[in-house]
N, C-alpha and C positions, 0 to 999 in steps of 0.2 A: 802551310804555315799559321794562316790567319783562321783558317777553319778549325783547327787545333785550339787555338786559343778563344773562340767562340764555345767550341764545345765545355772546354773548361769553365768557362764564365755560367753557362746553363747547367753545370753541373753544380757548381757553388750557388746559384740560384737555387736549382732544386732542395739543397743540404741544406740553405738557410730556411726556405719556406717549411721543409719537416721539421728543423729544430725550434721555428715559432710556434708551430702545431702542436709539437710535443710540449712545449712550454705552456701554450695556453691552455691544452687540456689537464696539465698537471695544475695548474692553477685553478680550474673548475672543480677539480678531484679535493683537493684542499680545501675550497668553499663548501663543498657540497659537504665534507666531513664536518665542517665546523657548524654548519647548519643541524647534521644530524646529533650533534652532540648539546646537551644541554647546558644552559649558560652555568660558567664556576664562580661568578661574580655575584657575592649574595649583597645585593642593595637592601637601602630601604624600601619599605613598602611606599612610604612618600614618593621617592625618587621614582619608582615604577611607574605610580599613578601618575606623575608629572610628564612624564617620558610618554606615557598612553595617551594622555589629554594632549601633549603637543603634537604626536602625530596624528590623532583623529583631526586637530584642526587643521594640521597641513594638508591632509588629503581633502577635508570640506574645501579647501581653496584653489586646492588642484582641479577639484570637481566643477566649482563655480567658475573657474577659469576657463576651463576646456571650451577649445573654439574650433581648433585644425584636427585632422584624422592624430598628427603627432603628439597631439594633447590628451587624444581621448586613450589611444595605444599606452601613454605613459600612465594613467589611471586606471587602465585594465591590469598593468604591470603592478603596479602597487598591490591592487588586491589579489592579484596571483601570488604575490611574494607573503600578504598577509593570509592567505587561505592555505600556503605552505607551511607558516608558521604555527599555525591552528593546529592541524595536521599533526606536525610533528611534538608538537606540545600533547594532543592526545594519546600518541604511541608511548608517550613513557608511561602511561597508564593502565595502557592494555595489559592484560595476563597473557602471557603467549606460551606456549607449548614445547616443550625442552627445549626452552632458552632460545629459539629461533622468532624470528619477527612475523610471527604468524599469529592470527588472534583465536583466542582457547576455541570459539565457535564456528571455525572455518573447517568445513569438509564434516561437521558433526554428523552423527547418524541419525538416521530419520525412522527410527525405532523408538524414539519415546527416552532413549535415558539419558539424553542430556536435556533436549527439548522437548518438552510436554507433545504427545502427538495431537491432542486437541488445542494447542496454541492457537490456530487460525480458526479454531469454532466462532460462528457468529455470534451465539450467545456467550461466551467467554471476551470476545473484542468488546461487548457492549459492555458486560461488568467492568472489564478495566478502563472504560471511558466514562463509569459510573450511570449507564443506562441500565436499571435494575426491571422495568417493568415485563418487557419480554421474560425475563428469568423468572421471575415470579409468578407470571400465569402460564410458565411451558408446562399443561397439565391439559390431558384431554377433557374435562370437565370444566374448565376454564377457557377454552377455546373461543367462546365470545368476547372474551378479553384482548383478543389479538389481534383484532380488528379494528378499525377507526370510523366506519361507517355505523349508525348508528341502528338503522335499519337490519343491515346484515347481521349486527350483533344479537339482536332480537331475534331473527331466524336461526342462527346456531345456538342459541341458548335453549329454543325450544325443541332442539332435536333431542332425542333419545341416548341414553348413556351407551347404549351400545353404537350408533351411529357417532356418536361424537370420539370414542376411543379409536375406531376405524378411522375415521377422517384424519384425525389429528395424526395418528402414526402412520397412517400410508401417505397421506398429501404434506401435512406438514414436516415429520420427520421425515420421509421417504421412504420407510419401511417398506419393503415389497409385500404383497398378497400372499406371497407363498411363507416368507417370514411370519408373517402376522396369524397364519392359518396356524402354523405350529406353537405360537404363544397362546392361540386362544383354543388350541385343540380343535381346530375346525379345517375342513379342506378349503384349498386357494378359490376353487368354483364357488362357495358358499361367503366368503369374504370379498370376492367380486361382485356378488351379487347386492350382497348388503350396503357395499360402497354406491351401487349405481343405485340404490333405493334411495338412500342418503342423498346423493347430488341430485337425484329425480328433484324431493321435495326441497333442496336449498333452492335449486332454479326455477321452480314454480312460485314459490313465497318471494324470490326476489324478482322476477317478472314481473308479478303485479305492482311491485316496488317501482321498478324501474318504467314502466309505463304511463304511471300515475306522474313520475319527473317529468317526463316527455311530454304529456298534456299539458302539465304547467309551465312547461319552458324550459326546464330546469337543465344544464349542461350535463352530457354525459361522456363519459371516456369510451375509447374505442372498443373494448373488451364489452362495454355493457351497450353499446349498441350493435355489436356483432352477436351477442347473446339474444336481443330483441328480434333481429333478422334472423336468426335461426330458429327460433320458435315461431316465427309468423310462417317461414317457409314451412317448417314440419305442420303447421295446424292448415295451410292450404294444401299440400300434398295428401292429408288424410280427406 
């Protein structure tokens, strides 16, 4: 009989725990639903501003007075709640597809029907930031304006128009020699030969500048040092 009563007591305790858990879950769902719904009270702007100022001051006092782990956890919970409210307000202004809570640009096609294919282009990014220099001089015959080194700019400016065009399209724009040959109605081999000649002229003129800088004790980059070593090794092998 005692075992039966203990069993009944355990069952009642389990039922009570389940009831409390369900009640707690219901409260959370109600609270979540209230958070998701926009506020219905139309308060004057002055009242809203006063509440925001008071909330900001209260949060600043909590941050300054935080000393223990529990205090900092309380501050973090405040910021988490503010971030949740901000995200909820932003969702009110999102344009959704088919009435669903999905942003319009979610899963957009990559073929440019919604987002232009060149949205991540380097020049487009610079233009959006207000940097127009590279876009203005994005031309084969202005290739010397795309470098910051004055001596290298002079070297590129002295190249012939053919060399400028091939260097710009192949190295700056990344156009293959085969595609460039079709555009210029030349063979791939001819394009590679002209490119090699242009690069040889650039390296030869640039090497003189780098050697002069090295003698004067000017600092050189790793690539410039490698270019000097490669040129010296090549002359020794000959």
